[in-house]
C-alpha positions in Angstrom: -12.3 12.6 8.2 -12.0 16.4 6.9 -9.9 16.1 3.1 -6.3 16.5 3.5 -5.2 15.0 6.6 -6.2 11.4 6.6 -3.5 9.2 6.1 -3.5 5.7 4.1 -0.8 3.1 4.8 0.2 0.0 2.8 1.6 -3.0 4.3 3.3 -5.7 3.9 6.1 -7.8 5.1 9.4 -6.3 4.6 8.8 -2.9 2.8 11.3 -3.4 -0.3 8.7 -4.6 -2.7 4.9 -5.1 -3.3 3.9 -2.0 -0.5 6.4 0.5 -1.9 5.2 -0.2 -4.8 1.3 -0.1 -4.3 2.7 3.2 -1.9 3.7 5.2 -5.3 1.1 3.6 -7.4 -2.0 4.6 -5.5 -0.2 7.9 -4.4 0.2 9.2 -7.9 -3.3 7.7 -8.6 -4.3 9.8 -5.6 -2.5 13.1 -7.1 -4.5 13.3 -10.3 -7.8 13.5 -8.2 -9.9 16.4 -7.3 -9.7 17.3 -3.6 -9.8 15.8 -1.3 -8.6 12.3 -2.4 -5.6 14.3 -3.9 -4.6 15.1 -0.3 -4.6 12.1 1.2 -0.9 10.9 2.4 0.1 7.3 1.4 2.5 5.8 3.4 4.1 2.2 3.3 5.7 -0.1 6.1 6.2 -3.9 6.5 5.3 -6.2 9.4 8.8 -8.3 9.7 10.7 -5.0 7.7 14.1 -4.0 8.8 14.3 0.4 8.7 16.1 1.5 6.4 16.5 -1.0 3.7 16.0 0.4 0.0 13.4 -0.9 -1.9 15.2 -4.6 -4.3 15.9 -3.2 -7.6 13.4 -5.3 -9.6 10.6 -3.3 -7.2 12.5 0.0 -8.6 12.8 -1.2 -12.5 9.5 -3.0 -12.3 7.6 0.8 -11.5 10.6 2.6 -13.4 8.9 1.1 -16.6 5.9 3.2 -15.7 7.6 6.2 -15.1 7.5 6.0 -11.0 10.8 6.7 -9.2 11.4 4.0 -5.8 15.0 5.1 -5.4 14.5 7.1 -2.7 12.4 4.4 -0.7 13.7 2.7 2.6 11.9 0.8 4.4 10.5 0.8 7.7 8.5 -1.5 10.2 5.4 -1.1 11.0 4.9 1.4 14.2 2.0 1.9 16.5 2.3 5.5 15.9 2.2 5.0 12.0 -1.0 3.0 13.2 -2.3 5.6 15.4 -1.8 8.5 12.5 -3.5 6.2 9.8 -7.2 6.6 8.7 -7.0 2.9 6.8 -4.4 0.5 6.1 -4.5 -1.7 3.3 -2.5 -5.0 3.4 -1.1 -7.5 0.6 -2.7 -10.7 2.2 -5.5 -11.4 5.2 -2.5 -12.7 7.4 -1.2 -8.8 7.3 -4.1 -8.0 8.1 -4.5 -10.8 10.7 -0.6 -9.3 11.9 -2.0 -6.2 12.3 -5.1 -6.4 14.7 -3.4 -9.4 16.4 -0.3 -6.3 16.9 -2.5 -3.7 17.6 -5.7 -4.7 19.5 -6.5 -0.6 20.4 -6.8 -0.1 16.4 -9.3 2.3 15.6 -8.9 2.1 11.1 -10.3 0.0 9.3 -7.8 -2.7 7.8 -8.2 -4.2 4.4 -6.6 -5.8 1.7 -5.3 -4.0 -1.2 -7.7 -5.8 -3.6 -10.7 -5.7 -1.7 -12.6 -3.6 -3.6 -11.9 -5.8 -7.0 -14.1 -7.7 -9.0 -12.9 -10.6 -9.7 -9.4 -12.1 -9.7 -7.5 -12.9 -6.6 -7.6 -11.3 -2.9 -4.2 -11.3 -2.1 -1.1 -9.6 -4.1 1.6 -12.9 -4.1 4.9 -11.6 -3.1 7.7 -11.4 -5.4 10.5 -11.3 -2.9 13.8 -13.1 -4.7 11.8 -13.7 -7.7 12.7 -13.0 -11.0 11.4 -9.3 -12.8 8.7 -10.8 -14.6 6.9 -11.8 -10.6 7.4 -8.1 -9.7 5.6 -7.0 -13.1 2.8 -9.3 -12.4 3.0 -7.7 -8.8 3.1 -4.0 -9.6 0.1 -4.9 -12.4 -2.3 -6.6 -9.6 -1.8 -3.3 -7.6 -2.4 -0.8 -10.5 -5.8 -3.4 -11.5 -7.6 -2.6 -7.9 -6.3 1.3 -7.6 -9.6 2.3 -9.5 -11.5 -0.2 -6.4 -9.8 2.0 -3.7 -10.4 5.3 -5.0 -14.3 3.9 -5.9 -14.1 3.0 -1.6 -12.8 6.3 -0.9 -15.0 8.2 -2.8 -18.0 6.4 -1.4 -17.3 5.5 2.0 -13.9 7.1 3.0 -14.2 10.7 2.4 -17.4 12.5 5.1 
C-alpha cells in the first residue's frame, strides 16, 4: 500500500453517531501526521444505515466542543464498493466486525475494532444513540483515546 492512496472506513450501525465522530477525529489526527499518514483518506458508513441522514445533534455538539464540524455529514450504508476501496475497516463493536465478515466473504481488507489496540479498558464503543449528550461525550472521548494506538498500528503494521 503506497502512501496517499489508502482508505480507512470506520463502521457503526446507523452512521449518525459513533462512526461519523470517529471519522472526523481520526481524519483530524492523521492530517497532523507526516506523510504518508496525512494522506490516508477516512470514510464512515453503517451496517444498517439509511442513506442521507444527518449526524445526530448530540454527535454534532460533542465534536463542536473539540472544534470539529460534523454538520455536513450524511449517513451512508456500508456498500460493496466502499468495502472494495478500503484498505482497513475499523468497527465500533465485535458484532459490526462479524456482520461485515459475513456480508462480504471476499473481503481483502483487515477488520479491527476501533479500540483494538488500546491498553486496558473496554474494546467496544457503546452506542449513545437516543441518549443524553453525556453519552455522546463519553463515546467521543473513548474514540479519541483510541487514536494514538491506531496511529501506532498504522506506522508499524499498515504503511509499507
